[in-house]
Steps between C-alpha positions, in 0.01 A plus 500: 500500500202556271366855459126496571256770396153576368429363151147642477248696705121513506242672720129529562284747691119485519289752309307621804649825636417597859601858576553687826172676430327161496641440849361834614153351445553206737761616753577807709793602280590732215697501177728763650577294811564177307722673245702685762550197725561233234542647152209286373233650272333182375533124497355206302259244642425166338137400459358238736517228234871562430733328746873517557579217261302668219724807519809279523410316179468822298829645627680169448381461142616853423841432655541182297413686180744777585780254576468287190533193723252226418277352766665164441831653609384618844651279769359649821219734610524719810215726606543765767164576662329554834149467360471159336170375360506232772720402794602222260552416220755772439437768239810363326334159469191657342717712271708201391185313401335791318815573302532134404843457657483125542654366823751782558544585870300796626482670838383814674741711702365707788706805592214750465603817316861378474382186324605589146857570611514177701365308201744657254790396720359150550470466122853627444643243740340212309627641170852563625514147642410364158189327637260697280548722196189720479290593801167682495467739796171675577416761763124533542255611765129570530521710814146630459373167634686535831475879542279631781291768330395641838861582594619816327859451614540188286214480248623795295847352452448188297425395144493187286738397223753254361849505354696210352856441384664217310846460647795327340864530403615833352829626358790607717448851632122458527264361761519482879820650644422471871214443741397514864217318676395526863221457750411601852232270633452701818348774282233272358253640752507834317364375167285188472162353408254465785420137591139588580392680184794459262537875459832681480619679815792738527675710761583780261744681725718194567495385137592850384800520735623157392452566129667841494814357658512167318418614146781754499751270671433208264521721192843623605613147592425338164648795311827461688497118470473540123805726500295802397448848642170684506615684186506166315134428575269617223176431682379405847186284484356480852197308618212744458377516858504868595661795323664619822667162555609490135644852518694409816669214312572728205654763727715236669625411151555872425300469181280766333126438467523432128715193571237332720204311357171617648173339394331512839269780388354271229490159666542543876675220688460180297727297728698234309394654167627852564862465386431326166216745434741789558772352278248448221374857535852643469582273205192626315601860570857441382648574843653154534716375214726201441828554682347710778592413858196464727449455872179318594412524868203399710365414841191319620318306765710253687667740540704434187726703278711455191692682231659417167751689289483396135595617155192497279500309173612170352789577265720773361306525174202645691702799617543619140125518427 
């Protein structure tokens, strides 16, 4: 069985920062309330003339550069998004064309905020089967275009951004060790886009209850499937939805705060982009290193959930840097 991992990572967030104080000007809310309830201080919004595919292109190009894999060696493109430029063509189709990846298959994968995890596992299955060698996976969302800026319970939560990974075969002892995917369609009514106006709607109480239980349970499950204990996990990288949900997963894993990635204060909930953005942030800060064991865990509309346990890096030489 091939070992599959991340060969390179790239991200993009827009320049425009929208703070809690900016929301105070348009909604009956406060910086104190938003921070206490969510952990968010600011988020990034793309300009009107920047669409989802534009962010995906930048993140993808950065991931390719980081990986050292040439564009001509990419065999498949998967984009996780809920906010495509159009109903069709897929963002992946647009991305394939703009990157000049002639005739390689490309598809979007819709699992909302769990999309990046679903797409990583989809990519790994193709690679393990020997069908494709290098797969470009992108998680990207422009949630500002479906946010209802009259609804303080949802508008303050979301931001825009993109994260991309080139996935391929890695040395033994590295890459994905275990995973879990799941969905509960009966919960779709709690988080969805409104047919009438296209805006995001959420039953916060029900989503919170689901997420608190599932994030912790899935984190424990993939850790055990990998043959690890919580002591073996160097960092928990949860979907950045709400600091209270994230802390509940961390506590279920019996991990201290310093072993959980938290970027929600800087970016808010960027949906499919949140996990790669968090990994990139911790790599830059030196908190994730080659050889570290990570648990990635998320949940999203659907309702969907997923988790991955992986050992970061490509080969043993990296661990000596």
